[in-house]
C-alpha positions in Angstrom: 119.8 54.2 -3.5 123.1 54.2 -1.6 125.1 51.0 -1.6 124.9 49.1 1.6 128.3 48.5 3.2 129.5 46.5 6.1 130.0 49.8 8.0 126.5 51.0 7.5 125.1 47.8 8.2 127.2 47.8 11.6 125.9 51.3 12.3 122.3 50.3 11.7 122.5 47.5 14.2 124.1 49.7 16.8 121.2 52.2 16.2 118.7 49.7 17.4 117.5 50.4 21.1 118.1 46.8 22.0 121.9 47.6 21.6 122.1 50.3 24.0 119.9 48.4 26.7 122.1 45.4 26.2 125.3 47.7 27.1 123.5 49.2 30.0 122.4 45.8 31.3 126.0 44.5 31.0 127.2 47.3 32.8 124.9 46.9 35.7 125.4 43.2 35.9 129.2 43.5 35.8 129.1 46.1 38.8 126.6 44.0 40.6 128.6 40.8 40.3 131.7 42.8 41.5 129.8 43.9 44.8 128.2 40.3 45.3 131.6 38.4 44.9 134.0 40.9 46.9 131.7 42.2 49.5 133.0 41.9 53.1 132.0 43.1 56.4 135.1 44.9 57.0 136.0 48.3 55.8 138.6 48.9 53.6 140.6 51.7 51.9 138.9 54.8 52.3 135.7 53.4 53.4 136.1 54.0 57.2 136.6 57.7 56.5 133.3 58.1 54.6 131.4 55.9 57.2 132.8 58.3 60.0 131.7 61.3 58.2 128.2 60.0 57.7 128.0 59.2 61.3 129.2 62.7 62.2 126.5 64.0 60.0 123.8 61.9 62.0 125.2 63.3 65.2 126.9 60.1 66.2 130.1 60.6 68.0 133.0 58.6 66.5 136.4 58.9 68.7 138.7 58.8 65.5 137.0 61.4 63.6 138.4 64.9 63.7 135.7 67.5 62.7 138.3 70.0 61.9 140.0 67.9 59.1 138.2 68.0 55.8 139.7 65.6 53.6 136.6 65.1 51.8 133.3 67.0 51.0 129.9 65.8 52.4 128.7 64.7 49.0 129.0 61.0 49.4 128.7 60.7 53.3 125.3 62.2 52.8 124.5 59.6 50.5 125.6 56.9 52.9 124.0 58.6 55.8 120.6 56.5 55.3 122.3 53.2 55.1 124.6 54.1 58.2 121.6 55.2 60.1 119.9 51.7 60.0 123.2 50.1 61.8 122.7 50.8 65.6 125.9 49.6 66.7 128.2 50.9 63.8 129.9 53.6 65.6 130.8 51.1 68.7 132.1 48.6 66.0 134.1 51.1 64.3 135.5 52.1 67.8 136.6 48.5 68.7 137.4 47.8 65.1 135.2 44.8 64.9 132.1 44.2 62.1 128.8 45.7 63.1 126.0 43.2 64.0 124.1 44.0 60.9 125.9 44.2 57.6 123.0 44.3 55.2 122.8 48.2 55.0 126.6 48.2 54.2 126.1 45.6 51.3 123.0 47.8 50.0 125.3 50.9 50.1 127.9 49.0 47.9 125.3 47.7 45.6 124.1 51.3 44.9 127.5 51.8 43.0 126.0 49.5 40.0 123.1 51.9 39.8 125.4 55.0 39.7 127.6 53.2 36.9 124.6 52.1 35.0 123.3 55.7 35.4 126.7 57.3 34.4 126.9 55.0 31.2 123.1 56.0 30.2 124.1 59.7 30.4 127.1 59.5 28.3 125.2 57.2 25.8 122.6 59.9 25.5 125.0 62.8 25.2 127.2 61.0 22.5 124.3 60.0 20.7 123.6 63.7 19.7 127.2 64.5 18.5 128.5 61.3 17.1 126.9 57.9 15.8 125.5 55.0 17.8 128.8 53.0 17.5 130.6 55.6 19.4 127.7 56.2 21.9 127.6 52.7 22.7 131.3 52.4 23.2 131.4 55.3 25.2 128.7 53.8 27.5 130.7 50.9 27.9 133.9 52.7 28.4 132.3 54.6 31.3 130.4 51.7 33.0 133.2 49.2 32.6 136.3 51.2 33.1 138.9 48.8 34.7 140.1 51.5 37.3 136.6 51.9 38.4 135.2 48.6 38.2 138.0 47.2 40.3 136.8 49.3 43.1 133.0 49.5 42.7 132.3 47.0 45.1 133.5 49.3 47.9 132.3 52.4 49.5 134.5 54.8 47.6 133.4 58.2 45.7 134.3 57.2 42.3 130.8 55.6 41.1 128.9 58.8 42.4 131.5 61.2 41.0 131.1 59.4 37.7 127.5 59.6 37.8 127.3 63.3 38.7 129.9 64.1 36.1 128.0 62.2 33.4 124.8 63.8 34.5 126.4 67.3 34.3 127.7 66.3 30.9 124.5 65.4 29.5 122.5 68.4 30.9 125.1 71.0 30.3 125.3 70.0 26.4 121.6 70.0 26.3 121.1 73.4 28.0 123.8 75.1 25.8 122.1 73.6 22.6 118.6 74.8 23.5 117.5 77.7 21.3 115.6 79.4 24.3 117.1 79.5 27.9 115.7 76.0 29.5 115.6 76.7 33.2 115.1 73.2 34.1 118.4 72.5 32.3 120.2 75.0 34.0 119.0 73.8 37.4 119.8 70.2 36.7 123.3 70.8 35.4 124.0 73.1 38.5 122.8 70.2 40.5 124.8 67.6 39.1 128.0 69.7 39.1 127.2 71.0 42.8 127.0 67.5 44.1 130.0 66.6 41.9 132.0 69.2 43.7 130.7 68.2 47.2 131.7 64.7 46.4 135.3 65.7 44.9 136.0 69.0 46.2 138.9 69.6 43.8 136.0 70.5 41.2 135.5 73.6 43.3 138.8 75.0 41.8 137.9 73.8 38.3 134.5 75.4 38.5 136.4 78.8 39.5 139.0 78.5 36.8 136.3 77.9 34.1 134.4 80.9 35.0 137.2 83.0 35.0 138.2 81.6 31.3 134.4 82.2 30.4 134.7 85.8 31.6 137.7 86.2 29.6 136.2 84.8 26.4 133.0 87.0 26.8 134.4 90.1 24.9 136.3 88.2 22.2 133.6 85.6 20.9 130.4 87.5 20.7 128.5 84.5 18.9 129.5 82.3 21.9 127.7 84.9 24.5 124.6 83.0 25.0 126.6 79.8 25.5 128.9 81.8 28.1 126.0 83.2 29.8 124.3 79.8 30.6 127.8 78.3 31.5 128.2 81.1 33.9 124.7 80.6 35.3 125.6 76.8 35.8 128.9 77.4 37.6 127.3 80.0 39.8 124.5 77.6 40.7 127.0 74.9 41.4 129.0 77.2 43.7 125.6 78.2 45.4 125.0 74.6 46.2 128.5 74.3 47.8 127.9 77.4 49.9 126.8 76.0 53.2 129.9 73.6 53.0 132.1 76.4 52.4 130.6 78.6 55.2 131.1 75.4 57.5 134.8 75.1 56.6 135.3 78.8 57.0 134.0 78.9 60.5 136.1 75.9 61.6 139.3 76.8 59.8 139.1 80.5 59.3 140.0 80.3 55.7 137.9 81.3 52.8 137.4 79.4 50.5 138.5 76.2 52.3 137.7 73.2 50.2 140.0 70.7 52.1 142.7 70.6 54.5 145.1 67.9 53.1 146.6 69.9 50.1 149.8 70.5 52.1 150.2 67.0 52.3 149.8 66.5 48.8 152.4 69.1 48.0 154.9 67.6 50.4 154.9 64.2 48.7 155.1 65.9 45.4 158.3 67.8 46.3 159.9 65.1 48.2 162.7 63.9 46.3 164.7 61.6 48.5 166.6 58.5 46.6 163.8 56.1 45.1 160.9 58.8 45.7 159.0 60.0 42.6 156.2 62.1 44.1 153.9 59.0 45.1 151.6 59.6 47.9 152.0 57.6 51.2 149.8 57.5 54.2 150.9 58.6 57.6 151.6 55.0 58.7 153.8 54.3 55.8 155.7 57.5 56.3 156.6 56.5 59.8 157.0 52.6 59.6 158.0 51.6 56.0 161.9 50.8 56.0 162.3 52.9 52.8 160.5 56.0 54.1 160.9 56.1 57.8 164.6 57.3 57.9 163.6 60.4 56.0 160.1 61.0 57.1 159.2 59.5 60.5 160.5 62.6 62.8 158.8 65.2 60.6 155.5 63.4 60.5 155.7 62.7 64.3 156.1 66.3 64.7 153.2 67.2 62.2 150.8 64.9 63.5 150.9 66.6 66.9 149.7 69.8 65.6 146.1 71.0 65.1 144.8 70.6 61.6 145.5 74.1 60.6 149.0 74.2 62.0 149.7 70.9 60.6 148.6 72.0 57.1 150.8 75.2 57.2 153.8 72.9 58.5 153.6 70.7 55.3 153.3 73.6 53.1 156.3 75.2 54.6 158.3 72.0 54.3 157.1 71.2 50.8 158.4 75.0 49.9 161.7 74.2 51.7 162.3 70.8 49.8 161.2 72.1 46.6 163.8 72.0 43.6 162.6 72.6 40.0 164.2 69.4 38.5 162.7 67.0 41.3 159.6 68.5 41.0 159.6 68.2 37.2 160.7 64.6 37.5 157.7 63.8 40.0 155.3 65.8 37.9 156.2 63.6 34.8 156.0 60.4 36.9 152.6 61.6 38.1 151.4 62.1 34.6 152.2 58.3 34.1 150.6 57.4 37.3 147.3 59.1 36.2 147.0 57.5 33.1 148.8 54.0 33.7 149.1 53.5 37.1 153.0 53.6 37.3 155.6 54.2 38.5 155.1 53.9 42.3 157.8 54.3 44.9 159.0 51.3 46.6 156.2 49.3 45.4 156.0 46.4 42.9 154.1 47.2 39.7 151.1 45.1 38.9 149.4 43.5 36.0 146.5 46.0 36.6 148.5 48.6 34.7 148.1 46.5 31.4 144.4 47.1 30.9 145.0 50.9 31.6 147.7 51.1 29.0 145.4 49.3 26.6 142.4 51.6 26.9 144.2 55.0 27.9 147.1 55.1 25.6 144.6 55.1 22.2 142.6 57.7 24.1 145.5 60.1 24.7 146.7 59.6 21.0 143.3 60.3 19.9 142.8 63.3 22.2 146.2 64.9 20.8 144.9 64.1 17.0 141.6 65.8 18.0 143.3 68.7 19.5 145.4 69.2 16.2 142.2 68.9 14.2 140.2 71.4 16.5 142.7 74.1 16.3 142.8 73.7 12.3 138.8 73.8 12.5 138.1 75.5 15.5 135.0 77.5 14.1 133.4 74.4 13.3 133.4 72.9 17.0 130.3 73.8 18.9 131.1 76.2 22.0 129.9 73.8 24.5 132.7 71.2 23.3 135.4 73.9 23.6 134.2 74.7 27.3 134.3 71.2 28.4 137.6 70.8 26.9 138.7 73.7 29.0 136.9 72.2 32.0 138.9 68.8 31.6 142.1 70.6 30.9 141.9 72.5 34.2 140.9 69.4 36.1 143.8 67.4 34.7 146.2 70.2 35.1 145.5 70.5 38.6 145.3 66.9 39.3 148.9 66.4 37.6 150.4 68.6 40.5 149.3 66.4 43.2 149.9 62.7 43.9 147.8 61.0 41.1 146.0 57.7 40.8 144.4 56.3 37.7 140.9 56.5 39.1 141.4 60.4 39.2 142.2 60.3 35.4 139.2 57.9 34.8 136.9 60.3 36.7 137.1 62.8 33.6 137.4 60.4 30.8 133.8 61.0 29.8 134.6 64.3 28.8 137.6 63.5 27.1 135.7 60.8 25.2 133.0 63.3 24.2 135.4 65.9 23.0 137.5 63.5 21.2 134.9 61.7 19.3 132.8 64.7 18.3 135.8 66.5 17.0 137.1 63.5 15.1 133.6 62.5 14.0 133.1 65.8 12.4 136.4 65.8 10.6 137.3 62.3 10.0 135.8 59.5 8.1 136.3 55.7 8.3 134.7 53.6 5.9 134.8 49.8 5.6 133.5 48.8 2.5 133.5 45.4 0.3 136.4 45.0 -2.2 135.5 46.3 -5.9 134.1 43.4 -8.1 
């Protein structure tokens, strides 16, 4: 009989179902408390835009909503639509900038985030439980559900909780589908549905899908043993794009561009190429660009001109100006700053840094180091890594690579960390061993 060690006893305690249930309950309570304590009748951050989109889907006219401007996909507004529909005077209240008479539906819509975060944590636990041990599975669930960048905003009507839920559901169903000996059509449909709705929620994933499909096709003639996994991957990616087809058809009709995932890429490129003194690629709103004393002297005139143009012309003008002000050295500097902003939340142009960056450094820096170590180990023992892990690693790399070229925020990095956590822990769990034992007698 193997000698019992503190590590084996710890692992056995984590393997008990009550540990996972307790972790999920903690995630639910933390996110619920965040909503209860911080709920406000006023709309903040991006909440107004999502509510306007939801009202537009319901056929309610909103004077400030431009149907030609596609800043975000319809995924989250469609989720909000049933809650928004029950507030009769919401459109009028937004027009005159006052709270609606009934705020209970908004509270319930915000409370929905607690269920999204708990579901995301459960999916991550189930996925990690197959590839690693109960300790990593529980830590992964807590990491996902209590991530500080997401928990900070989980009380608001923001896309991150829904995006994490869809990503984690895709992660679980994708891995299950690729592991199955026979083609599981239910798994293929589930993975496609999760990935499709994720893309409608965060449209940048449309580019990630296309890049992953191209890589899968390129790998087809090189890795014969991977062909079943690659075939299922391509079916899932195609299914996700099929779900996005109505949205792409609509944007094509409105903008004349196909595929048109959004109409604000030019604005993001503008800030990433701007290199006036004190700037480092950090994004600013239209109001900041025209009114902030640090920004207005360099940007007010251009933004006043751009905002008089229709959306398509404005987008072209942003891209033209970004091309004009591009220099390799300044773009490289902004890109490095953007990498730091994605992972740690700083530096931000003309803004004081906050203590909120400390938790991000505390959790992201070890993950980044562990991911780099896992990459080295994976290249050394690449044949022993399951194909679905390699495909997910490429998927995450495409996302991070593309996101790093636009003005980044920690919540964008947090959105992909469940995949990084899975890939890293799977590789290290297979090839590294850490044992905690009693001292010799």
